[in-house]
C-alpha positions in Angstrom: 7.2 -16.6 -8.9 10.2 -17.8 -6.8 9.6 -21.5 -6.8 12.4 -23.9 -6.0 13.3 -27.4 -7.1 13.8 -30.1 -4.5 14.5 -33.8 -4.6 11.2 -35.9 -4.7 12.2 -37.6 -1.5 12.1 -34.2 0.3 8.7 -33.1 -1.2 6.2 -31.8 1.3 2.5 -32.0 1.2 2.2 -28.7 -0.7 5.0 -29.4 -3.2 4.2 -30.6 -6.8 6.1 -33.8 -7.7 6.9 -34.1 -11.4 7.3 -37.6 -13.0 9.0 -38.7 -16.2 8.1 -42.1 -17.6 6.6 -43.2 -14.3 9.5 -42.1 -12.2 9.5 -39.1 -9.8 12.3 -36.8 -10.9 11.8 -33.5 -9.2 9.5 -31.6 -6.9 8.6 -28.0 -7.2 8.1 -26.0 -4.0 6.0 -22.9 -4.6 6.4 -19.9 -2.3 3.6 -18.6 -0.1 1.4 -16.1 -1.9 2.9 -13.2 0.1 6.4 -14.2 -1.1 5.0 -14.3 -4.6 3.7 -10.7 -4.3 7.2 -9.6 -3.4 8.5 -11.3 -6.5 5.9 -9.7 -8.7 6.6 -6.3 -7.3 10.3 -6.7 -7.9 9.7 -7.9 -11.4 7.5 -4.9 -12.2 10.1 -2.6 -10.7 12.8 -4.2 -13.0 10.5 -3.9 -16.0 9.9 -0.1 -15.4 13.6 0.5 -14.5 12.8 2.7 -11.5 11.3 2.2 -8.0 7.5 1.8 -8.3 7.1 4.8 -6.0 8.7 7.0 -8.7 6.2 6.2 -11.4 3.6 8.7 -12.5 0.0 8.3 -11.5 -1.1 6.7 -14.8 1.6 4.1 -14.7 0.9 3.3 -11.0 -2.8 2.7 -12.0 -1.5 0.3 -14.7 0.6 -1.5 -12.1 -2.4 -1.8 -9.8 -4.4 -3.3 -12.7 -1.7 -5.8 -13.5 -1.5 -6.8 -9.8 -5.2 -7.2 -9.6 -5.2 -9.6 -12.5 -2.4 -11.6 -10.8 -4.4 -11.9 -7.6 -2.2 -9.6 -5.5 -5.2 -8.3 -3.5 -6.3 -11.8 -2.4 -3.2 -12.0 -0.3 -3.5 -10.9 3.3 -2.2 -7.3 3.6 -1.9 -7.2 -0.2 -3.3 -3.7 -0.5 -0.9 -2.4 2.3 2.1 -4.1 0.6 1.2 -2.6 -2.8 0.5 0.8 -1.4 3.9 0.9 0.4 5.7 -0.2 -2.8 3.9 2.5 -4.8 4.4 5.2 -2.2 0.7 5.9 -1.9 -2.0 5.3 0.7 -4.2 2.3 0.9 -7.1 4.7 0.1 -5.3 5.6 -3.2 -4.9 1.9 -4.1 -8.6 1.3 -3.4 -9.5 4.3 -5.6 -7.4 2.9 -8.5 -9.2 -0.4 -8.1 -12.6 1.2 -7.9 -11.9 3.3 -11.0 -10.9 0.3 -13.0 -13.9 -1.7 -11.9 -16.2 1.2 -12.7 -14.7 1.4 -16.2 -15.4 -2.3 -16.7 -18.9 -2.1 -15.3 -18.2 -4.4 -12.3 
């Protein structure tokens, strides 16, 4: 997800400080959700071995399903970011989402 480790003394309000036997040892700084989406897209591209835009329709639908489960569409401009990565329109991404939701009865 792209988090980084920082000294506990440098921890900010959003960082998670981890303690061992009562002593703060490290803080974890998590990226903003939009940065996480970029990391997730890059990981999916590595997993498939080709740019996401080169995937076939069925595989793109699978990618959208994975991204939905990971909360990608709760991020501001998430649909636009995913559509750009997949080389499709926002309308197509919404169609993929609606198709999956209809199959699951949502």
